[in-house]
Kinemage of the C-alpha trace (Angstrom):
@kinemage 1
@onewidth
@group {chain A} dominant
@subgroup {mainchain}
@vectorlist {calphas} color= white
{ca unk a 1} P -20.132 10.296 22.974
{ca unk a 2} L -17.102 9.158 20.975
{ca unk a 3} L -14.610 6.888 22.677
{ca unk a 4} L -11.080 8.049 23.429
{ca unk a 5} L -8.391 7.545 20.827
{ca unk a 6} L -7.491 3.897 20.296
{ca unk a 7} L -4.250 2.548 18.880
{ca unk a 8} L -3.262 -0.782 17.428
{ca unk a 9} L -0.084 -1.913 15.713
{ca unk a 10} L 0.595 -3.698 12.455
{ca unk a 11} L 3.329 -6.063 13.624
{ca unk a 12} L 5.992 -6.290 10.929
{ca unk a 13} L 9.174 -6.373 13.015
{ca unk a 14} L 11.331 -3.344 12.144
{ca unk a 15} L 8.588 -2.049 9.808
{ca unk a 16} L 5.804 -2.189 12.391
{ca unk a 17} L 3.604 0.897 12.527
{ca unk a 18} L 0.724 2.314 14.569
{ca unk a 19} L -2.874 2.954 13.559
{ca unk a 20} L -4.500 5.706 15.630
{ca unk a 21} L -8.315 5.809 15.605
{ca unk a 22} L -10.392 8.573 17.154
{ca unk a 23} L -12.249 11.858 16.728
{ca unk a 24} L -10.687 15.248 15.848
{ca unk a 25} L -7.247 13.724 15.287
{ca unk a 26} L -6.509 16.082 12.382
{ca unk a 27} L -6.177 18.897 14.919
{ca unk a 28} L -3.458 17.290 17.004
{ca unk a 29} L 0.112 18.557 16.903
{ca unk a 30} L 2.222 16.901 15.774
{ca unk a 31} L 0.151 14.785 13.447
{ca unk a 32} L 2.949 12.209 13.366
{ca unk a 33} L 6.178 12.048 15.366
{ca unk a 34} L 9.596 12.655 13.791
{ca unk a 35} L 8.437 13.838 10.377
{ca unk a 36} L 11.169 15.052 7.989
{ca unk a 37} L 11.306 18.661 6.856
{ca unk a 38} L 10.190 18.093 3.256
{ca unk a 39} L 6.606 16.870 2.920
{ca unk a 40} L 4.412 16.320 -0.107
{ca unk a 41} L 0.718 16.292 0.786
{ca unk a 42} L -1.217 14.384 -1.880
{ca unk a 43} L -4.962 14.934 -1.825
{ca unk a 44} L -7.813 15.978 -4.134
{ca unk a 45} L -9.707 19.258 -4.461
{ca unk a 46} L -12.820 18.370 -2.387
{ca unk a 47} L -10.773 16.893 0.483
{ca unk a 48} L -8.286 19.759 0.295
{ca unk a 49} L -11.162 22.215 0.677
{ca unk a 50} L -12.486 20.356 3.720
{ca unk a 51} L -9.318 19.387 5.571
{ca unk a 52} L -6.259 20.706 3.751
{ca unk a 53} L -5.772 23.845 5.816
{ca unk a 54} L -6.282 21.949 9.073
{ca unk a 55} L -3.568 19.464 8.124
{ca unk a 56} L -1.199 22.177 6.887
{ca unk a 57} L -1.615 24.075 10.160
{ca unk a 58} L -0.658 20.932 12.044
{ca unk a 59} L 2.403 20.664 9.776
{ca unk a 60} L 3.383 24.343 10.045
{ca unk a 61} L 6.899 23.492 11.211
{ca unk a 62} L 7.595 21.683 7.935
{ca unk a 63} L 8.045 22.592 4.287
{ca unk a 64} L 4.796 21.328 2.754
{ca unk a 65} L 3.911 21.188 -0.931
{ca unk a 66} L 0.322 20.181 -1.738
{ca unk a 67} L -0.563 18.272 -4.894
{ca unk a 68} L -4.241 17.725 -5.774
{ca unk a 69} L -5.135 14.847 -8.066
{ca unk a 70} L -8.502 14.270 -9.719
{ca unk a 71} L -11.481 13.086 -7.716
{ca unk a 72} L -12.191 9.757 -9.409
{ca unk a 73} L -10.716 6.348 -10.153
{ca unk a 74} L -9.503 7.796 -13.472
{ca unk a 75} L -6.970 9.862 -11.494
{ca unk a 76} L -5.183 6.679 -10.418
{ca unk a 77} L -3.307 6.308 -13.685
{ca unk a 78} L 0.155 6.590 -15.169
{ca unk a 79} L -0.258 10.236 -16.202
{ca unk a 80} L -1.122 11.373 -12.681
{ca unk a 81} L 1.660 9.240 -11.234
{ca unk a 82} L 4.162 10.905 -13.566
{ca unk a 83} L 2.846 14.373 -12.708
{ca unk a 84} L 3.335 13.782 -8.974
{ca unk a 85} L 6.884 12.566 -9.618
{ca unk a 86} L 7.491 15.719 -11.688
{ca unk a 87} L 6.422 17.806 -8.685
{ca unk a 88} L 8.833 16.011 -6.361
{ca unk a 89} L 11.695 16.482 -8.786
{ca unk a 90} L 10.864 20.132 -9.557
{ca unk a 91} L 10.895 20.970 -5.844
{ca unk a 92} L 14.144 19.057 -5.229
{ca unk a 93} L 12.712 16.579 -2.759
{ca unk a 94} L 15.415 14.378 -1.243
{ca unk a 95} L 15.382 10.719 -0.174
{ca unk a 96} L 14.620 11.811 3.400
{ca unk a 97} L 11.342 13.449 2.404
{ca unk a 98} L 7.931 11.976 3.183
{ca unk a 99} L 4.658 11.724 1.330
{ca unk a 100} L 1.362 12.108 3.196
{ca unk a 101} L -1.842 10.805 1.615
{ca unk a 102} L -4.947 12.757 2.659
{ca unk a 103} L -8.049 11.269 1.087
{ca unk a 104} L -9.684 8.037 0.057
{ca unk a 105} L -8.355 4.903 -1.558
{ca unk a 106} L -7.460 6.506 -4.888
{ca unk a 107} L -5.288 9.122 -3.162
{ca unk a 108} L -3.715 6.565 -0.823
{ca unk a 109} L -2.965 3.997 -3.513
{ca unk a 110} L -1.392 6.501 -5.875
{ca unk a 111} L 0.549 8.436 -3.229
{ca unk a 112} L 1.814 5.159 -1.791
{ca unk a 113} L 3.045 3.969 -5.174
{ca unk a 114} L 4.821 7.292 -5.691
{ca unk a 115} L 6.455 6.834 -2.270
{ca unk a 116} L 7.419 3.248 -3.109
{ca unk a 117} L 9.189 4.256 -6.312
{ca unk a 118} L 10.561 7.784 -5.836
{ca unk a 119} L 14.319 7.490 -5.312
{ca unk a 120} L 13.763 3.742 -4.640
{ca unk a 121} L 11.391 4.421 -1.778
{ca unk a 122} L 10.631 7.233 0.667
{ca unk a 123} L 8.576 7.479 3.847
{ca unk a 124} L 4.806 7.403 3.537
{ca unk a 125} L 1.960 8.335 5.899
{ca unk a 126} L -1.754 7.660 5.542
{ca unk a 127} L -4.619 9.942 6.612
{ca unk a 128} L -7.662 8.157 5.132
{ca unk a 129} L -10.830 10.265 4.975
{ca unk a 130} L -13.313 7.704 3.614
{ca unk a 131} L -14.631 4.717 5.534
{ca unk a 132} L -13.440 2.378 2.786
{ca unk a 133} L -9.891 3.678 3.060
{ca unk a 134} L -9.990 3.713 6.863
{ca unk a 135} L -10.906 0.050 7.198
{ca unk a 136} L -9.114 -1.339 4.171
{ca unk a 137} L -6.801 0.370 1.708
{ca unk a 138} L -4.840 2.541 4.162
{ca unk a 139} L -3.659 -0.524 6.106
{ca unk a 140} L -1.318 -3.194 4.784
{ca unk a 141} L 1.033 -1.482 2.365
{ca unk a 142} L -0.601 -2.292 -0.966
{ca unk a 143} L 0.029 0.590 -3.374
{ca unk a 144} L -0.923 0.711 -7.030
{ca unk a 145} L -2.068 2.575 -10.090
{ca unk a 146} L -4.465 1.389 -12.748
{ca unk a 147} L -3.826 0.385 -16.342
{ca unk a 148} L -6.354 0.475 -19.182
{ca unk a 149} L -6.282 -3.314 -19.025
{ca unk a 150} L -7.366 -3.521 -15.391
{ca unk a 151} L -7.392 -2.154 -11.885
{ca unk a 152} L -4.212 -2.079 -9.732
{ca unk a 153} L -2.091 -3.903 -12.307
{ca unk a 154} L 0.952 -1.709 -11.587
{ca unk a 155} L 1.965 -1.561 -7.940
{ca unk a 156} L 4.250 -2.401 -5.066
{ca unk a 157} L 4.131 -3.334 -1.403
{ca unk a 158} L 5.236 -0.275 0.583
{ca unk a 159} L 4.148 -0.019 4.210
{ca unk a 160} L 3.266 3.372 5.705
{ca unk a 161} L 5.090 4.745 8.712
{ca unk a 162} L 1.756 5.363 10.446
{ca unk a 163} L -1.966 5.598 9.794
{ca unk a 164} L -4.148 8.300 11.352
{ca unk a 165} L -7.913 7.640 11.237
{ca unk a 166} L -10.054 10.640 12.181
{ca unk a 167} L -13.619 9.365 12.473
{ca unk a 168} L -15.095 12.879 12.291
{ca unk a 169} L -14.133 12.995 8.603
{ca unk a 170} L -16.951 10.529 7.945
{ca unk a 171} L -19.638 13.118 8.744
{ca unk a 172} L -19.004 14.813 5.386
{ca unk a 173} L -18.926 11.596 3.369
{ca unk a 174} L -21.758 11.080 0.837
{ca unk a 175} L -23.964 8.107 1.688
{ca unk a 176} L -22.961 6.120 -1.382
{ca unk a 177} L -19.265 6.448 -0.500
{ca unk a 178} L -19.945 5.730 3.159
{ca unk a 179} L -21.706 2.404 2.577
{ca unk a 180} L -18.829 1.252 0.359
{ca unk a 181} L -16.761 1.057 3.552
{ca unk a 182} L -19.461 -1.001 5.229
{ca unk a 183} L -19.048 -3.601 2.463
{ca unk a 184} L -15.454 -4.162 3.577
{ca unk a 185} L -16.595 -4.548 7.188
{ca unk a 186} L -19.025 -7.260 6.088
{ca unk a 187} L -16.124 -8.942 4.290
{ca unk a 188} L -14.051 -9.041 7.493
{ca unk a 189} L -16.881 -10.707 9.370
{ca unk a 190} L -17.325 -13.341 6.673
{ca unk a 191} L -13.677 -14.284 6.306
{ca unk a 192} L -12.430 -14.084 9.888
{ca unk a 193} L -14.907 -13.297 12.655
{ca unk a 194} L -18.445 -14.617 12.832
{ca unk a 195} L -19.018 -12.753 16.099
{ca unk a 196} L -18.127 -9.458 14.393
{ca unk a 197} L -20.567 -10.304 11.591
{ca unk a 198} L -23.285 -10.839 14.200
{ca unk a 199} L -22.309 -7.541 15.852
{ca unk a 200} L -22.706 -5.795 12.481
{ca unk a 201} L -26.183 -7.296 12.131
{ca unk a 202} L -27.112 -6.076 15.595
{ca unk a 203} L -25.708 -2.580 15.042
{ca unk a 204} L -26.595 -2.049 11.375
{ca unk a 205} L -29.034 0.769 12.188
{ca unk a 206} L -26.485 2.552 14.393
{ca unk a 207} L -23.846 2.255 11.683
{ca unk a 208} L -26.198 3.603 9.036
{ca unk a 209} L -26.907 6.522 11.381
{ca unk a 210} L -23.109 7.013 11.729
{ca unk a 211} L -23.268 6.661 15.484
{ca unk a 212} L -19.753 7.683 16.652
{ca unk a 213} L -19.298 4.909 19.203
{ca unk a 214} L -20.534 2.165 16.851
{ca unk a 215} L -18.354 3.520 14.057
{ca unk a 216} L -15.175 3.624 16.107
{ca unk a 217} L -15.832 0.110 17.418
{ca unk a 218} L -16.377 -1.248 13.906
{ca unk a 219} L -13.368 0.564 12.442
{ca unk a 220} L -11.105 -0.673 15.220
{ca unk a 221} L -12.219 -4.285 14.818
{ca unk a 222} L -11.900 -4.135 11.022
{ca unk a 223} L -8.380 -2.699 11.229
{ca unk a 224} L -7.425 -5.256 13.896
{ca unk a 225} L -8.515 -8.131 11.654
{ca unk a 226} L -6.594 -6.745 8.695
{ca unk a 227} L -3.505 -5.981 10.811
{ca unk a 228} L -3.466 -9.551 12.123
{ca unk a 229} L -3.713 -11.010 8.614
{ca unk a 230} L -1.062 -8.663 7.184
{ca unk a 231} L 1.315 -9.535 10.039
{ca unk a 232} L 1.018 -13.210 9.084
{ca unk a 233} L 1.374 -12.705 5.341
{ca unk a 234} L 2.600 -9.278 4.269
{ca unk a 235} L 3.032 -10.046 0.563
{ca unk a 236} L -0.058 -12.163 -0.011
{ca unk a 237} L 1.546 -15.566 -0.377
{ca unk a 238} L -1.145 -17.332 1.658
{ca unk a 239} L -3.716 -16.108 4.179
{ca unk a 240} L -3.721 -12.461 3.073
{ca unk a 241} L -5.484 -13.484 -0.126
{ca unk a 242} L -8.602 -13.988 2.009
{ca unk a 243} L -8.917 -10.197 2.096
{ca unk a 244} L -9.897 -10.408 -1.571
{ca unk a 245} L -13.307 -11.971 -0.900
{ca unk a 246} L -15.619 -10.503 -3.537
{ca unk a 247} L -12.776 -8.601 -5.188
{ca unk a 248} L -12.082 -10.905 -8.143
{ca unk a 249} L -15.658 -10.545 -9.353
{ca unk a 250} L -15.801 -6.968 -8.079
{ca unk a 251} L -12.747 -5.834 -10.044
{ca unk a 252} L -14.303 -7.255 -13.215
{ca unk a 253} L -17.412 -5.155 -12.564
{ca unk a 254} L -15.312 -2.062 -11.840
{ca unk a 255} L -13.273 -2.469 -15.024
{ca unk a 256} L -16.345 -2.857 -17.224
{ca unk a 257} L -18.552 -0.308 -15.470
{ca unk a 258} L -15.953 2.115 -14.149
{ca unk a 259} L -18.176 5.198 -14.490
{ca unk a 260} L -21.224 3.743 -12.744
{ca unk a 261} L -19.998 1.311 -10.064
{ca unk a 262} L -17.904 2.134 -7.009
{ca unk a 263} L -15.420 -0.268 -5.448
{ca unk a 264} L -17.469 -1.183 -2.376
{ca unk a 265} L -20.591 -1.705 -4.473
{ca unk a 266} L -18.740 -4.033 -6.840
{ca unk a 267} L -17.234 -5.936 -3.892
{ca unk a 268} L -20.694 -6.393 -2.363
{ca unk a 269} L -22.014 -7.900 -5.590
{ca unk a 270} L -18.854 -10.007 -5.844
{ca unk a 271} L -19.334 -11.339 -2.312
{ca unk a 272} L -22.827 -12.476 -3.252
{ca unk a 273} L -21.545 -14.281 -6.359
{ca unk a 274} L -18.897 -16.084 -4.288
{ca unk a 275} L -21.446 -17.015 -1.609
{ca unk a 276} L -23.926 -18.246 -4.206
{ca unk a 277} L -21.232 -20.345 -5.873
{ca unk a 278} L -20.629 -22.083 -2.558
{ca unk a 279} L -24.339 -22.633 -1.918
{ca unk a 280} L -24.672 -24.190 -5.366
{ca unk a 281} L -21.711 -26.437 -4.564
{ca unk a 282} L -23.336 -27.493 -1.286
{ca unk a 283} L -20.487 -26.003 0.730
{ca unk a 284} L -22.226 -22.995 2.316
{ca unk a 285} L -25.511 -23.054 4.157
{ca unk a 286} L -28.285 -21.185 2.342
{ca unk a 287} L -29.124 -19.478 5.635
{ca unk a 288} L -25.606 -18.025 5.760
{ca unk a 289} L -25.932 -16.700 2.217
{ca unk a 290} L -29.263 -15.163 3.149
{ca unk a 291} L -27.751 -13.480 6.219
{ca unk a 292} L -25.007 -11.996 4.046
{ca unk a 293} L -27.531 -10.739 1.512
{ca unk a 294} L -29.767 -9.270 4.203
{ca unk a 295} L -26.911 -7.398 5.874
{ca unk a 296} L -25.681 -5.961 2.570
{ca unk a 297} L -29.215 -4.799 1.829
{ca unk a 298} L -29.482 -3.182 5.271
{ca unk a 299} L -26.342 -1.249 4.333
{ca unk a 300} L -27.987 -0.199 1.040
{ca unk a 301} L -25.430 -2.114 -1.013
{ca unk a 302} L -26.153 -3.990 -4.252
{ca unk a 303} L -26.536 -7.749 -4.082
{ca unk a 304} L -26.842 -8.307 -7.838
{ca unk a 305} L -24.181 -7.773 -10.477
{ca unk a 306} L -24.792 -5.873 -13.724
{ca unk a 307} L -25.456 -7.836 -16.872
{ca unk a 308} L -22.385 -8.771 -18.912
{ca unk a 309} L -21.702 -11.549 -21.422
{ca unk a 310} L -19.954 -14.489 -19.835
{ca unk a 311} L -17.199 -14.281 -22.438
{ca unk a 312} L -16.468 -10.790 -21.123
{ca unk a 313} L -16.641 -12.000 -17.527
{ca unk a 314} L -14.153 -14.754 -18.318
{ca unk a 315} L -11.767 -12.349 -20.058
{ca unk a 316} L -11.807 -9.949 -17.106
{ca unk a 317} L -11.528 -12.672 -14.462
{ca unk a 318} L -8.484 -14.140 -16.210
{ca unk a 319} L -6.723 -10.766 -15.951
{ca unk a 320} L -6.984 -10.864 -12.168
{ca unk a 321} L -3.689 -10.715 -10.274
{ca unk a 322} L -4.579 -13.941 -8.450
{ca unk a 323} L -4.671 -16.012 -11.657
{ca unk a 324} L -1.934 -18.674 -11.625
{ca unk a 325} L -1.057 -20.875 -14.609
{ca unk a 326} L -4.289 -19.788 -16.283
{ca unk a 327} L -6.450 -20.861 -13.338
{ca unk a 328} L -8.441 -18.266 -11.438
{ca unk a 329} L -8.044 -18.388 -7.656
{ca unk a 330} L -11.215 -17.427 -5.834
{ca unk a 331} L -11.825 -16.556 -2.216
{ca unk a 332} L -14.918 -18.514 -1.225
{ca unk a 333} L -16.862 -18.485 2.068
{ca unk a 334} L -17.600 -21.839 3.670
{ca unk a 335} L -19.385 -20.363 6.714
{ca unk a 336} L -19.829 -16.947 8.265
{ca unk a 337} L -16.420 -16.442 9.838
{ca unk a 338} L -14.605 -18.887 7.542
{ca unk a 339} L -13.276 -18.656 3.993
{ca unk a 340} L -10.548 -20.175 1.873
{ca unk a 341} L -8.663 -19.544 -1.359
{ca unk a 342} L -9.112 -22.151 -4.075
{ca unk a 343} L -8.116 -22.606 -7.724
{ca unk a 344} L -11.161 -22.796 -9.969
{ca unk a 345} L -11.272 -24.230 -13.462
{ca unk a 346} L -14.991 -25.119 -13.465
{ca unk a 347} L -16.162 -22.181 -15.551
{ca unk a 348} L -19.636 -23.663 -15.897
{ca unk a 349} L -20.147 -23.450 -12.130
{ca unk a 350} L -18.790 -19.899 -12.073
{ca unk a 351} L -21.120 -18.945 -14.916
{ca unk a 352} L -24.109 -20.446 -13.111
{ca unk a 353} L -23.371 -18.392 -9.995
{ca unk a 354} L -22.835 -15.186 -11.976
{ca unk a 355} L -26.006 -15.615 -14.011
{ca unk a 356} L -28.102 -16.320 -10.916
{ca unk a 357} L -26.746 -13.199 -9.182
{ca unk a 358} L -26.954 -10.767 -12.116
{ca unk a 359} L -29.803 -8.467 -12.995
{ca unk a 360} L -30.580 -5.956 -15.727
{ca unk a 361} L -31.813 -3.587 -13.012
{ca unk a 362} L -28.297 -3.551 -11.560
{ca unk a 363} L -26.976 -1.967 -14.757
{ca unk a 364} L -26.204 1.345 -13.071
{ca unk a 365} L -26.073 2.545 -9.498
């Protein structure tokens, strides 16, 4: 039986906001308190077919326009961004309107960036429907669109007014998309909470079976970890960078293999590269690296990166947003439950870790 609705708060003073987590939350009325009259619901066709009418019924007292974007990472580009802005302008949306994102990370990132930039910023609400978005991208206010040169290169920090996480949405999620969210949970355990990592090991079978109680517990803890980090460092000047464990390598994989690798899969492979780099440096116990690898495998996530020339790796890594003065800054685990951000200029060591954790059989997923 699913637990009752839980709530936690992202503490950002006057911009603090609640995260509600529970089952069947899409059916509650109102979905959010004090919504303005004009609402743009940004979603995609598959999610609109599943949940669009339910959400619109809950918003019946408002003027709601629905805009469906494409159902892939390719939809998170400048052309789609411009088309959503065109819709707002054509329907005479005012500064007191609000944008509601109903969908996964692509929908949330793009809708949030529209909200951050339309008339210098309008209200924004998140209803994440994928596990990855529920435990990661919907919380913290990072919004972005992609550029041909890389992922999330155009963006802004724009916090939502509230986040509503309906765990029953996960029942319809394809397995491959579902386990991508589990990769982010593993990340939280590595960077901040060794006890949570152990809990994930102990409940891996229940999570793979999508047990409602285990899921809600894991989502709540993941969101609580992220909320605590965001409250300390909203704009990623220090500790928030820890949330990028596996992402520097993962974004390189996503950019090069955008049609065959999903975000969570690339992050999982990136986590293993970072862990292996630390083992090779003598700064992470081999047993910890093995525990990480075993848990990722239990979640049916890749632990090897696809083959790519190191020149290409280096080019893509140097485009990362965390590069400073030409030096790549990596998030590296030093124990399960501990990680740090460090500048790296030893490309030979990075190459050694990448080569040892790459495989031709990981070419496609």
